[in-house]
FIDOLO-350598 format. One record per residue (C-alpha): residue number from 1; chain; x, y, z. Coordinates in nm, 4 decimals, decimal comma. Each point is the difference from the previous one (the first is absolute). Example, Ala and Ser with C-alpha at 12.3 -4.5 7.8 and 13.67 -1.06 7.14 Angstrom:
2
@num=1; cadena=A; xx=1,2300; yy=-0,4500; zz=0,7800 $
@num=2; cadena=A; xx=0,1370; yy=0,3440; zz=-0,0660 $
//
This chain:
202
@num=1; cadena=A; xx=-1,0752; yy=7,7786; zz=9,3226 $
@num=2; cadena=A; xx=0,2543; yy=0,1456; zz=-0,2888 $
@num=3; cadena=A; xx=-0,2224; yy=-0,1861; zz=-0,2981 $
@num=4; cadena=A; xx=-0,2955; yy=0,1679; zz=0,1441 $
@num=5; cadena=A; xx=0,0857; yy=0,3715; zz=0,0492 $
@num=6; cadena=A; xx=0,2144; yy=-0,0415; zz=-0,3003 $
@num=7; cadena=A; xx=-0,3095; yy=-0,0707; zz=-0,2077 $
@num=8; cadena=A; xx=-0,1737; yy=0,2603; zz=0,1461 $
@num=9; cadena=A; xx=0,2431; yy=0,2683; zz=-0,1203 $
@num=10; cadena=A; xx=0,0507; yy=-0,1959; zz=-0,3326 $
@num=11; cadena=A; xx=-0,4327; yy=0,0005; zz=-0,0955 $
@num=12; cadena=A; xx=0,0654; yy=0,3745; zz=-0,0303 $
@num=13; cadena=A; xx=0,3168; yy=-0,0363; zz=-0,2525 $
@num=14; cadena=A; xx=-0,1889; yy=0,0257; zz=-0,3392 $
@num=15; cadena=A; xx=-0,2270; yy=0,3119; zz=0,1458 $
@num=16; cadena=A; xx=0,3912; yy=0,1466; zz=0,1186 $
@num=17; cadena=A; xx=0,0555; yy=-0,0197; zz=-0,3986 $
@num=18; cadena=A; xx=-0,2848; yy=0,1368; zz=-0,0814 $
@num=19; cadena=A; xx=-0,0104; yy=0,2759; zz=0,2002 $
@num=20; cadena=A; xx=0,3582; yy=0,1131; zz=-0,0966 $
@num=21; cadena=A; xx=-0,0711; yy=-0,0719; zz=-0,3799 $
@num=22; cadena=A; xx=-0,2788; yy=0,3183; zz=0,0732 $
@num=23; cadena=A; xx=0,2654; yy=0,2425; zz=0,0233 $
@num=24; cadena=A; xx=0,2420; yy=-0,1228; zz=-0,2472 $
@num=25; cadena=A; xx=0,1020; yy=0,2793; zz=-0,2021 $
@num=26; cadena=A; xx=-0,0820; yy=-0,1244; zz=-0,4106 $
@num=27; cadena=A; xx=-0,1331; yy=-0,2942; zz=-0,1445 $
@num=28; cadena=A; xx=0,3518; yy=-0,1608; zz=-0,0397 $
@num=29; cadena=A; xx=0,0469; yy=-0,0595; zz=0,3393 $
@num=30; cadena=A; xx=-0,3613; yy=-0,1258; zz=0,0938 $
@num=31; cadena=A; xx=0,0672; yy=-0,2785; zz=-0,2716 $
@num=32; cadena=A; xx=0,3311; yy=-0,0904; zz=0,1476 $
@num=33; cadena=A; xx=-0,1727; yy=-0,0538; zz=0,3533 $
@num=34; cadena=A; xx=-0,2607; yy=-0,1737; zz=-0,1728 $
@num=35; cadena=A; xx=0,1933; yy=-0,2929; zz=-0,0927 $
@num=36; cadena=A; xx=0,0511; yy=-0,0566; zz=0,3685 $
@num=37; cadena=A; xx=-0,3465; yy=0,0664; zz=0,0886 $
@num=38; cadena=A; xx=-0,0608; yy=-0,2408; zz=-0,2729 $
@num=39; cadena=A; xx=0,2031; yy=-0,2851; zz=0,1313 $
@num=40; cadena=A; xx=-0,1066; yy=0,0728; zz=0,4160 $
@num=41; cadena=A; xx=-0,3548; yy=-0,0976; zz=-0,2353 $
@num=42; cadena=A; xx=0,1203; yy=-0,2849; zz=-0,1376 $
@num=43; cadena=A; xx=-0,0514; yy=0,1453; zz=-0,3557 $
@num=44; cadena=A; xx=0,3139; yy=-0,0667; zz=-0,1297 $
@num=45; cadena=A; xx=0,0593; yy=-0,3403; zz=-0,1620 $
@num=46; cadena=A; xx=0,2918; yy=-0,0807; zz=0,2245 $
@num=47; cadena=A; xx=-0,2129; yy=0,0671; zz=0,3108 $
@num=48; cadena=A; xx=-0,3318; yy=-0,1427; zz=-0,0630 $
@num=49; cadena=A; xx=-0,1262; yy=0,0572; zz=0,3601 $
@num=50; cadena=A; xx=-0,0726; yy=0,2996; zz=0,2108 $
@num=51; cadena=A; xx=0,2643; yy=-0,0058; zz=0,2493 $
@num=52; cadena=A; xx=-0,2689; yy=0,0562; zz=0,2648 $
@num=53; cadena=A; xx=-0,1755; yy=-0,2982; zz=-0,0615 $
@num=54; cadena=A; xx=0,4001; yy=-0,1876; zz=-0,0271 $
@num=55; cadena=A; xx=0,0778; yy=0,1301; zz=0,3685 $
@num=56; cadena=A; xx=-0,3716; yy=-0,1107; zz=0,1141 $
@num=57; cadena=A; xx=0,0798; yy=-0,3423; zz=-0,1000 $
@num=58; cadena=A; xx=0,2903; yy=0,0009; zz=0,1798 $
@num=59; cadena=A; xx=-0,1820; yy=0,1523; zz=0,3114 $
@num=60; cadena=A; xx=-0,2293; yy=-0,2894; zz=-0,0263 $
@num=61; cadena=A; xx=0,2850; yy=-0,2969; zz=-0,0038 $
@num=62; cadena=A; xx=0,1289; yy=0,1349; zz=0,3140 $
@num=63; cadena=A; xx=-0,3735; yy=0,0327; zz=0,1279 $
@num=64; cadena=A; xx=0,0205; yy=0,4177; zz=0,0489 $
@num=65; cadena=A; xx=-0,3084; yy=0,1528; zz=-0,1098 $
@num=66; cadena=A; xx=0,0061; yy=0,3555; zz=-0,0617 $
@num=67; cadena=A; xx=-0,3559; yy=0,0930; zz=0,1273 $
@num=68; cadena=A; xx=0,1366; yy=-0,1552; zz=0,3724 $
@num=69; cadena=A; xx=0,2560; yy=0,2839; zz=-0,0150 $
@num=70; cadena=A; xx=0,0320; yy=0,3483; zz=0,1181 $
@num=71; cadena=A; xx=0,2471; yy=0,2594; zz=-0,0661 $
@num=72; cadena=A; xx=0,2632; yy=0,0300; zz=0,2668 $
@num=73; cadena=A; xx=0,1175; yy=0,3714; zz=0,0246 $
@num=74; cadena=A; xx=0,2740; yy=-0,0088; zz=-0,1699 $
@num=75; cadena=A; xx=-0,1999; yy=-0,1901; zz=-0,2921 $
@num=76; cadena=A; xx=-0,2163; yy=0,2833; zz=0,0045 $
@num=77; cadena=A; xx=0,2416; yy=0,2970; zz=-0,0084 $
@num=78; cadena=A; xx=0,1744; yy=-0,1965; zz=-0,3153 $
@num=79; cadena=A; xx=-0,3246; yy=0,0006; zz=-0,1698 $
@num=80; cadena=A; xx=-0,0904; yy=0,3493; zz=0,0725 $
@num=81; cadena=A; xx=0,3836; yy=0,1335; zz=-0,0877 $
@num=82; cadena=A; xx=-0,0259; yy=-0,1728; zz=-0,3365 $
@num=83; cadena=A; xx=-0,3157; yy=0,1054; zz=-0,1403 $
@num=84; cadena=A; xx=0,0451; yy=0,3531; zz=0,1742 $
@num=85; cadena=A; xx=0,2814; yy=0,0474; zz=-0,2118 $
@num=86; cadena=A; xx=-0,1042; yy=-0,1703; zz=-0,3270 $
@num=87; cadena=A; xx=-0,3188; yy=0,2029; zz=0,0056 $
@num=88; cadena=A; xx=0,2580; yy=0,3242; zz=0,0249 $
@num=89; cadena=A; xx=-0,0431; yy=0,2155; zz=-0,2541 $
@num=90; cadena=A; xx=0,3317; yy=0,0393; zz=-0,0823 $
@num=91; cadena=A; xx=0,0964; yy=-0,3217; zz=-0,1672 $
@num=92; cadena=A; xx=0,3321; yy=0,0361; zz=0,1219 $
@num=93; cadena=A; xx=-0,1119; yy=-0,1080; zz=0,3103 $
@num=94; cadena=A; xx=-0,2174; yy=-0,3054; zz=-0,0795 $
@num=95; cadena=A; xx=0,2956; yy=-0,1117; zz=-0,2297 $
@num=96; cadena=A; xx=0,2592; yy=0,0413; zz=0,3075 $
@num=97; cadena=A; xx=-0,2220; yy=-0,2139; zz=0,2642 $
@num=98; cadena=A; xx=-0,0580; yy=-0,2516; zz=-0,2610 $
@num=99; cadena=A; xx=0,3275; yy=-0,1178; zz=-0,1218 $
@num=100; cadena=A; xx=0,2568; yy=0,1250; zz=0,2249 $
@num=101; cadena=A; xx=-0,2415; yy=-0,0919; zz=0,3165 $
@num=102; cadena=A; xx=-0,1585; yy=-0,3144; zz=-0,1720 $
@num=103; cadena=A; xx=0,0904; yy=-0,1950; zz=-0,3254 $
@num=104; cadena=A; xx=0,3693; yy=0,0411; zz=0,0014 $
@num=105; cadena=A; xx=0,0305; yy=-0,1210; zz=0,3515 $
@num=106; cadena=A; xx=-0,2365; yy=-0,3063; zz=-0,0562 $
@num=107; cadena=A; xx=0,2529; yy=-0,2522; zz=-0,1509 $
@num=108; cadena=A; xx=0,2371; yy=0,0533; zz=0,2928 $
@num=109; cadena=A; xx=-0,2709; yy=-0,0450; zz=0,2499 $
@num=110; cadena=A; xx=-0,1961; yy=-0,2374; zz=-0,1713 $
@num=111; cadena=A; xx=0,3552; yy=-0,2298; zz=-0,0622 $
@num=112; cadena=A; xx=0,0478; yy=0,0214; zz=0,3483 $
@num=113; cadena=A; xx=-0,3795; yy=-0,1184; zz=0,1309 $
@num=114; cadena=A; xx=0,0235; yy=-0,2893; zz=-0,2654 $
@num=115; cadena=A; xx=0,3584; yy=-0,1490; zz=0,1495 $
@num=116; cadena=A; xx=-0,2166; yy=-0,0036; zz=0,3774 $
@num=117; cadena=A; xx=-0,2915; yy=-0,1762; zz=-0,2130 $
@num=118; cadena=A; xx=0,2539; yy=-0,2414; zz=-0,1637 $
@num=119; cadena=A; xx=0,2168; yy=-0,0425; zz=0,3628 $
@num=120; cadena=A; xx=-0,3638; yy=-0,1165; zz=0,1660 $
@num=121; cadena=A; xx=-0,0291; yy=-0,2275; zz=-0,2841 $
@num=122; cadena=A; xx=-0,2734; yy=0,1306; zz=-0,1888 $
@num=123; cadena=A; xx=-0,0346; yy=-0,0593; zz=-0,3517 $
@num=124; cadena=A; xx=0,1011; yy=0,2362; zz=-0,2778 $
@num=125; cadena=A; xx=-0,3644; yy=-0,0436; zz=-0,1345 $
@num=126; cadena=A; xx=-0,1250; yy=0,1332; zz=0,3112 $
@num=127; cadena=A; xx=0,1359; yy=0,2911; zz=-0,0456 $
@num=128; cadena=A; xx=-0,0247; yy=0,1029; zz=-0,3539 $
@num=129; cadena=A; xx=-0,1427; yy=0,3348; zz=0,0531 $
@num=130; cadena=A; xx=0,3321; yy=0,1367; zz=0,1541 $
@num=131; cadena=A; xx=0,1983; yy=-0,1792; zz=-0,2934 $
@num=132; cadena=A; xx=-0,1784; yy=0,1303; zz=-0,2196 $
@num=133; cadena=A; xx=0,0665; yy=0,3718; zz=0,1406 $
@num=134; cadena=A; xx=0,3300; yy=-0,0901; zz=0,0662 $
@num=135; cadena=A; xx=0,0533; yy=0,0057; zz=-0,3839 $
@num=136; cadena=A; xx=-0,2697; yy=0,2457; zz=-0,1169 $
@num=137; cadena=A; xx=0,0781; yy=0,2936; zz=0,2308 $
@num=138; cadena=A; xx=0,3543; yy=0,0806; zz=-0,1557 $
@num=139; cadena=A; xx=-0,1486; yy=0,0629; zz=-0,3381 $
@num=140; cadena=A; xx=-0,2916; yy=0,2458; zz=0,1753 $
@num=141; cadena=A; xx=0,2224; yy=0,1935; zz=0,2736 $
@num=142; cadena=A; xx=0,2214; yy=0,0692; zz=-0,4244 $
@num=143; cadena=A; xx=-0,3303; yy=0,0658; zz=-0,1571 $
@num=144; cadena=A; xx=-0,0962; yy=0,2655; zz=0,3054 $
@num=145; cadena=A; xx=0,3718; yy=0,1448; zz=0,0128 $
@num=146; cadena=A; xx=-0,0005; yy=0,0510; zz=-0,3694 $
@num=147; cadena=A; xx=-0,2617; yy=0,2747; zz=0,0580 $
@num=148; cadena=A; xx=0,1386; yy=0,1120; zz=0,2891 $
@num=149; cadena=A; xx=0,3308; yy=0,0954; zz=-0,1541 $
@num=150; cadena=A; xx=-0,2159; yy=0,1714; zz=-0,3218 $
@num=151; cadena=A; xx=-0,1342; yy=0,2101; zz=0,2601 $
@num=152; cadena=A; xx=0,2484; yy=0,0369; zz=0,2186 $
@num=153; cadena=A; xx=0,2065; yy=0,1222; zz=-0,3538 $
@num=154; cadena=A; xx=-0,2251; yy=0,3012; zz=-0,0364 $
@num=155; cadena=A; xx=0,0006; yy=0,1053; zz=0,3159 $
@num=156; cadena=A; xx=0,2764; yy=-0,0997; zz=0,2707 $
@num=157; cadena=A; xx=-0,1675; yy=0,1461; zz=0,3357 $
@num=158; cadena=A; xx=-0,2828; yy=-0,3367; zz=-0,0355 $
@num=159; cadena=A; xx=0,2896; yy=-0,2048; zz=0,0770 $
@num=160; cadena=A; xx=-0,0015; yy=0,0954; zz=0,3687 $
@num=161; cadena=A; xx=-0,4080; yy=-0,0777; zz=0,0034 $
@num=162; cadena=A; xx=0,0654; yy=-0,3269; zz=-0,1411 $
@num=163; cadena=A; xx=0,2775; yy=-0,0734; zz=0,2140 $
@num=164; cadena=A; xx=-0,1893; yy=0,1269; zz=0,3114 $
@num=165; cadena=A; xx=-0,2891; yy=-0,2023; zz=-0,0598 $
@num=166; cadena=A; xx=0,1863; yy=-0,3165; zz=-0,0750 $
@num=167; cadena=A; xx=0,1760; yy=0,0405; zz=0,3442 $
@num=168; cadena=A; xx=-0,3662; yy=0,0286; zz=0,1791 $
@num=169; cadena=A; xx=-0,1370; yy=-0,2911; zz=-0,1791 $
@num=170; cadena=A; xx=0,3279; yy=-0,1985; zz=0,1259 $
@num=171; cadena=A; xx=-0,0772; yy=0,1231; zz=0,3628 $
@num=172; cadena=A; xx=-0,3704; yy=-0,1188; zz=-0,0611 $
@num=173; cadena=A; xx=0,0837; yy=-0,3030; zz=-0,0921 $
@num=174; cadena=A; xx=0,2763; yy=-0,0623; zz=0,3271 $
@num=175; cadena=A; xx=-0,3055; yy=0,0864; zz=0,2520 $
@num=176; cadena=A; xx=-0,1987; yy=-0,2672; zz=-0,1908 $
@num=177; cadena=A; xx=0,2312; yy=-0,2536; zz=0,0852 $
@num=178; cadena=A; xx=0,0622; yy=0,1263; zz=0,3401 $
@num=179; cadena=A; xx=-0,3546; yy=-0,0112; zz=0,0519 $
@num=180; cadena=A; xx=-0,0067; yy=-0,3422; zz=-0,1107 $
@num=181; cadena=A; xx=0,2818; yy=-0,1111; zz=0,2152 $
@num=182; cadena=A; xx=-0,1582; yy=0,2107; zz=0,3484 $
@num=183; cadena=A; xx=-0,3950; yy=-0,2092; zz=-0,0952 $
@num=184; cadena=A; xx=0,2025; yy=-0,3123; zz=-0,0382 $
@num=185; cadena=A; xx=0,1668; yy=0,0406; zz=0,3409 $
@num=186; cadena=A; xx=-0,2785; yy=0,0633; zz=0,1458 $
@num=187; cadena=A; xx=-0,1980; yy=-0,2818; zz=-0,0928 $
@num=188; cadena=A; xx=0,3527; yy=-0,1847; zz=0,2007 $
@num=189; cadena=A; xx=-0,1091; yy=0,1456; zz=0,3140 $
@num=190; cadena=A; xx=-0,3829; yy=-0,0415; zz=-0,0290 $
@num=191; cadena=A; xx=-0,0810; yy=-0,2297; zz=0,3390 $
@num=192; cadena=A; xx=-0,1493; yy=-0,3335; zz=-0,0572 $
@num=193; cadena=A; xx=-0,3375; yy=-0,0331; zz=0,0977 $
@num=194; cadena=A; xx=-0,1075; yy=-0,2862; zz=0,2110 $
@num=195; cadena=A; xx=-0,2675; yy=-0,2135; zz=-0,1330 $
@num=196; cadena=A; xx=-0,3005; yy=0,0519; zz=0,2703 $
@num=197; cadena=A; xx=-0,0752; yy=-0,3575; zz=0,1894 $
@num=198; cadena=A; xx=-0,2569; yy=-0,1854; zz=-0,0817 $
@num=199; cadena=A; xx=-0,3058; yy=0,0541; zz=0,2651 $
@num=200; cadena=A; xx=-0,0286; yy=-0,3161; zz=0,2199 $
@num=201; cadena=A; xx=-0,3790; yy=-0,0939; zz=0,0468 $
@num=202; cadena=A; xx=-0,1225; yy=0,0597; zz=0,3762 $
//
C-alpha cells in the first residue's frame, strides 16, 4: 500500500519542480534547479534512467501497478499542498515546501524504509530507487537551500514563508502516513466472505 501511494505522489515530482522554477527570481536560480530536474529525468551522466521509470520497475518487481491504485485522502492532500505552494508566485513558498517538506526529509525517511525492506529479506537491487535517493537528495536539498539563503539575505521577511510552507508540508506528509496506516488497519478488519456452497442438483 505504501509503495503505491508513494508512487502516486512521486509521479508528479518533476511537475512540482517545473512549477516552482517558473517563479524563481532569475535565470541563475533556474539553471541551478535545472540540474535537479535533469537528474530526475535521467539526463545526467550518473543518472541514465528517469527516476519515475526506476520507481515503476521497482513496483513491477513487487507486483504493484499504479494503474490499479487510487489516492488515499492523505495522498491527495500531500499532492495538492505541494502543487499549491510550488505554483505560488512567491518563490519562497515553493522553495520552503520542496526543500524543508521534501528533499531535506528524504535521506532520513528512505533510510528507515530501506532498513525495513532489508529486515524483510528484500535485496538491495529491488529497492534501487530508495537507495539512489538517499545519496542524491542531500545534494538536491543543498541546491534549494542555497537559493533560499540568497533570497532570505535580500529579504529576511521571506524566512517565515519558507518555514511556514515547510512545516505545512511536514504536517501533510504525516497525514499521508496516517492515511496509509488507517487504510491498512481497515483491511485487517474486513470480514472474510465465505464461499457459497455449490448447488446440489435436485
